[in-house]
C-alpha positions in Angstrom: -43.9 117.1 56.8 -42.7 116.7 60.3 -45.0 116.9 63.2 -45.6 120.2 64.9 -44.3 120.3 68.4 -47.8 120.0 70.1 -48.3 116.9 68.0 -45.2 115.2 68.8 -46.3 112.6 71.1 -49.2 111.5 69.1 -49.0 108.4 67.1 -49.4 108.9 63.4 -52.3 107.5 61.7 -52.2 105.4 58.7 -54.7 107.8 56.9 -52.1 110.7 57.4 -49.4 108.7 55.7 -51.9 108.2 52.9 -52.8 111.9 52.3 -48.9 112.8 52.3 -48.3 110.3 49.8 -51.3 111.0 47.6 -52.7 107.3 47.9 -55.5 105.4 49.6 -55.0 104.0 53.1 -55.1 100.5 51.8 -52.4 101.2 49.3 -50.3 102.4 52.4 -51.2 99.2 54.2 -50.3 96.9 51.4 -46.9 98.6 50.8 -45.8 98.9 54.4 -46.8 95.1 54.9 -44.8 94.0 52.3 -47.7 93.0 49.6 -46.9 95.7 47.2 -45.5 93.2 44.6 -48.7 91.1 44.9 -51.0 93.7 43.9 -48.7 95.3 41.4 -48.3 98.7 43.1 -45.6 100.8 40.9 -42.4 101.2 42.2 -42.9 105.2 42.3 -46.0 104.7 44.7 -43.9 102.4 46.9 -41.3 105.2 47.3 -43.8 107.9 47.9 -45.3 105.9 50.6 -42.1 104.7 52.2 -40.9 108.4 52.1 -44.1 109.6 53.7 -44.1 107.2 56.4 -40.5 108.0 57.2 -41.3 111.7 57.2 -44.0 111.3 59.6 -42.2 108.8 61.8 -44.9 106.2 61.3 -45.1 102.8 63.0 -47.7 100.4 62.7 -50.0 99.6 65.6 -48.4 96.1 66.3 -51.1 95.2 68.9 -54.1 95.8 66.4 -52.3 93.9 63.8 -51.3 91.1 66.0 -55.0 90.8 67.2 -56.2 90.8 63.8 -53.8 88.0 62.9 -54.9 86.3 66.0 -51.2 86.1 67.5 -49.2 88.8 69.3 -46.1 86.5 69.8 -46.1 87.8 73.4 -46.5 85.4 76.6 -47.3 86.9 79.9 -45.3 85.8 83.3 -47.1 86.3 86.4 -45.8 85.4 90.0 -48.7 84.5 92.5 -46.5 85.4 95.4 -47.6 89.0 94.3 -44.5 90.6 95.4 -40.9 91.3 94.0 -38.1 92.0 96.3 -35.2 94.3 94.6 -32.5 91.4 95.4 -34.5 88.3 94.8 -31.6 86.4 93.1 -34.0 83.4 92.3 -36.6 85.4 90.5 -33.8 87.2 88.8 -32.4 84.0 87.3 -35.7 82.5 86.5 -36.8 85.8 84.7 -33.8 85.8 82.7 -33.9 82.1 81.9 -37.7 82.7 80.7 -36.5 85.5 78.6 -33.9 83.4 76.6 -36.3 80.4 76.3 -39.2 82.7 75.1 -36.7 84.5 72.6 -35.8 81.0 71.2 -39.2 80.2 70.2 -40.0 83.7 68.9 -41.8 85.3 71.8 -41.4 88.4 73.7 -42.0 88.2 77.5 -44.5 90.6 79.5 -43.5 90.2 82.9 -46.4 91.9 85.3 -45.3 93.5 88.2 -48.4 95.6 89.2 -49.4 93.5 92.5 -52.0 96.2 93.6 -54.8 94.9 91.5 -57.5 92.6 92.7 -57.6 89.0 91.5 -60.4 90.0 89.1 -58.4 93.0 87.7 -55.3 91.0 87.3 -57.4 88.3 85.6 -58.9 91.0 83.0 -55.3 92.3 82.2 -53.9 89.0 81.8 -56.8 87.9 79.6 -57.1 91.2 77.9 -55.5 90.1 74.5 -51.9 91.5 75.2 -50.4 88.0 75.2 -50.9 84.7 73.4 -50.5 82.7 76.8 -49.6 82.7 80.4 -46.7 81.2 82.6 -48.2 81.6 86.2 -45.7 81.1 88.9 -46.3 78.9 91.9 -50.1 79.1 92.5 -51.9 77.6 95.2 -54.7 75.3 94.3 -57.3 77.6 95.6 -55.7 80.9 94.3 -58.7 83.0 93.0 -56.9 84.3 90.1 -56.5 80.4 89.0 -60.2 79.9 89.3 -60.9 83.0 87.1 -58.4 81.8 84.7 -60.2 78.5 84.2 -63.1 80.1 82.6 -61.0 81.8 80.0 -59.4 80.1 76.7 -56.2 81.9 77.6 -53.6 79.0 77.5 -51.9 78.7 80.6 -48.7 76.7 81.9 -48.0 76.6 85.7 -44.4 76.6 87.1 -43.4 75.2 90.4 -46.9 73.8 91.1 -49.2 71.1 89.4 -52.7 71.5 88.4 -55.1 69.2 90.6 -57.7 69.0 87.8 -55.4 68.4 85.0 -56.6 71.5 83.3 -53.0 73.2 82.6 -49.7 71.6 81.8 -47.0 72.3 84.4 -43.3 71.9 85.1 -41.3 71.7 88.5 -38.5 70.0 90.4 -39.4 66.8 92.5 -38.9 68.0 96.1 -39.0 64.5 97.4 -36.2 63.7 95.1 -34.2 66.6 96.2 -34.8 66.1 100.0 -33.7 62.5 99.6 -30.4 63.7 98.2 -29.8 65.9 101.1 -30.9 63.1 103.7 -29.0 60.4 102.0 -25.7 62.5 101.7 -26.0 63.7 105.5 -26.2 60.3 106.7 -23.6 58.7 104.3 -21.3 61.4 105.6 -22.1 60.2 109.5 -24.4 63.3 110.4 -26.9 61.9 113.0 -27.5 65.4 114.8 -29.4 67.5 112.2 -31.3 70.6 112.4 -33.7 72.5 109.6 -34.4 76.0 109.3 -37.8 77.0 108.1 -39.0 80.2 106.5 -40.6 82.6 109.0 -43.5 84.0 106.9 -46.6 82.8 104.8 -44.5 83.3 101.6 -42.2 80.6 102.5 -44.4 78.0 100.7 -41.9 75.4 100.0 -40.2 75.5 103.3 -42.6 73.2 105.0 -43.0 70.8 102.4 -39.0 70.3 101.9 -38.2 70.1 105.6 -41.3 67.4 106.1 -39.9 65.5 103.2 -36.4 65.8 105.1 -38.0 64.6 108.3 -39.4 61.7 106.8 -36.6 60.5 104.8 -34.3 60.8 108.0 -36.7 58.7 110.0 -36.3 56.0 107.5 -32.4 56.1 108.4 -33.1 56.2 111.9 -32.3 59.8 112.6 -35.1 62.2 114.4 -34.9 66.0 114.3 -35.9 67.7 117.8 -38.7 70.1 117.6 -36.5 72.8 119.0 -34.1 72.2 115.9 -36.8 73.2 113.5 -36.8 77.1 114.2 -38.4 79.6 111.8 -35.6 81.7 110.8 -35.4 85.0 109.0 -32.6 87.1 107.2 -30.4 87.5 110.3 -30.0 84.0 111.8 -26.9 84.9 113.9 -28.6 84.6 117.4 -30.4 81.3 116.3 -27.2 79.9 115.0 -25.3 80.8 118.4 -27.9 79.3 120.5 -27.9 76.1 118.7 -24.1 75.7 118.2 -23.8 76.5 122.1 -25.6 73.3 123.2 -23.6 70.3 124.8 -24.4 68.3 121.9 -25.0 70.7 118.9 -26.2 69.9 115.5 -23.5 68.9 113.4 -25.5 69.8 110.1 -28.2 72.7 109.1 -30.4 72.4 106.2 -31.8 75.6 105.0 -34.9 75.6 103.0 -33.4 77.6 100.3 -30.0 78.9 99.5 -30.5 82.5 100.4 -30.9 81.3 103.8 -28.1 79.2 103.7 -25.7 82.1 102.7 -27.1 84.1 105.5 -26.3 81.3 108.1 -23.0 80.8 106.6 -22.1 84.6 107.0 -23.4 84.3 110.8 -21.0 81.3 111.2 -18.2 83.4 110.0 -19.1 86.4 112.5 -19.3 84.0 115.1 -16.1 82.1 114.2 -17.6 78.7 113.7 -15.4 76.5 111.6 -17.5 75.4 108.5 -17.7 72.3 107.9 -15.6 71.2 110.6 -18.0 72.3 113.3 -21.2 72.2 111.4 -22.1 71.6 107.7 -24.6 73.8 106.1 -26.9 72.5 103.1 -29.4 74.6 101.1 -31.7 74.2 98.2 -31.8 75.6 94.4 -28.4 75.6 93.7 -27.7 79.3 93.6 -24.8 81.0 94.9 -26.5 84.3 96.4 -24.2 87.3 96.9 -22.6 86.9 100.4 -19.7 88.1 102.6 -18.9 84.2 103.2 -16.0 82.7 101.7 -18.0 79.3 101.1 -20.0 78.0 98.4 -23.1 76.3 99.9 -23.9 72.7 99.4 -27.2 72.5 97.7 -29.9 70.6 95.7 -29.3 72.1 92.2 -32.5 73.1 90.3 -31.7 73.8 86.5 -33.7 77.0 85.9 -32.7 76.9 82.3 -34.2 73.7 81.9 -37.3 74.6 83.9 -38.0 77.9 81.7 -37.5 76.0 78.6 -39.8 73.2 79.5 -42.5 75.9 80.5 -42.2 78.0 77.5 -42.2 74.9 75.3 -45.3 73.6 77.0 -47.0 76.8 76.6 -46.1 77.2 72.9 -47.8 73.8 72.4 -51.0 75.0 74.1 -51.0 78.2 72.2 -50.5 76.3 68.9 -53.1 73.4 69.7 -56.0 74.2 72.4 -56.8 70.5 72.2 -53.4 69.3 73.2 -53.6 67.3 76.5 -52.1 68.7 79.5 -49.0 67.2 81.0 -46.6 67.7 83.9 -42.8 67.6 83.6 -40.3 67.2 86.3 -36.6 68.8 85.8 -33.8 66.7 87.1 -32.0 67.7 90.4 -28.3 67.1 91.2 -26.5 67.4 94.4 -23.6 70.1 94.6 -21.5 69.6 97.7 -19.9 73.1 97.5 -17.5 73.9 100.3 -19.8 73.8 103.3 -20.4 70.0 103.6 -18.1 67.4 105.3 -18.3 64.6 107.7 -19.0 65.6 111.6 -15.9 66.3 113.6 -17.9 66.2 117.0 -15.7 69.2 118.4 -16.7 71.3 121.3 -16.7 75.3 120.9 -16.6 76.7 124.0 -16.2 80.1 122.6 -19.6 80.4 121.5 
């Protein structure tokens, strides 16, 4: 008995299957949940129930079943940046890594992307029973969503942030280690005239942290970055690059707070005819090769996003299975990849700029 066209989009109810099969709803539930053998339900009854379910295109309400069992085997992922660009290569890679890590531990991933809700509405949605736990990406300590979540029993793990109250486990890279790698490598190669490019908006949260650490580490080597060489730079850095490299004593190296900016700077250098790395070395952060017109691979601090995701999902799984488990903070290791954009300073003059 197929559904009529006017009912085609309605979910079949368990009772409808029972009526068609001529049995009780509890018998249907036992058969479809694989418990017919335990209750000595006859083979004939099993076949009738199976045929009826197939004829009606019946699928169990997994959310209701999961909530009854206390688990959905779904974990949520929410970015506190509250926006998602269509060409955000970093978030594409991280999301993919989380999907892989979740699948390995038997979870599906629910990625939240409706950022028009208020903090309270977001909290109600995240805490509404759809998921067993939450991966919360890069929250500020005063984020109102974080404060709301503290009142909930929902297990939460922070990514690229650390809970100052110690309530939630977290995982991140250690920025100080990464910036030590950058500063030490530049000084080792002989660079003393170094510029650093900040992000130009409030969403660039890691920008000032990384560059402040770089400034402090370079000071330990006796290297100072002039304030004029610490500009805020957007997606089109060509005018800033041209201005800096046209100076009588230009920087011989530029640190970009993340790889997307590094590849934009490399593309600008190619348009200007700048010889990288002979005229200027370019260094980024994250270890991601962003799509770009440049022929170069940016030197960068490499963050293993696969390890980051695996650690976050594992910590969340522990919190889901044991609500009394102590919180912890894990740090993923960093490496420095020289790419093709890093070399010793040549101190050439480039008058054509």
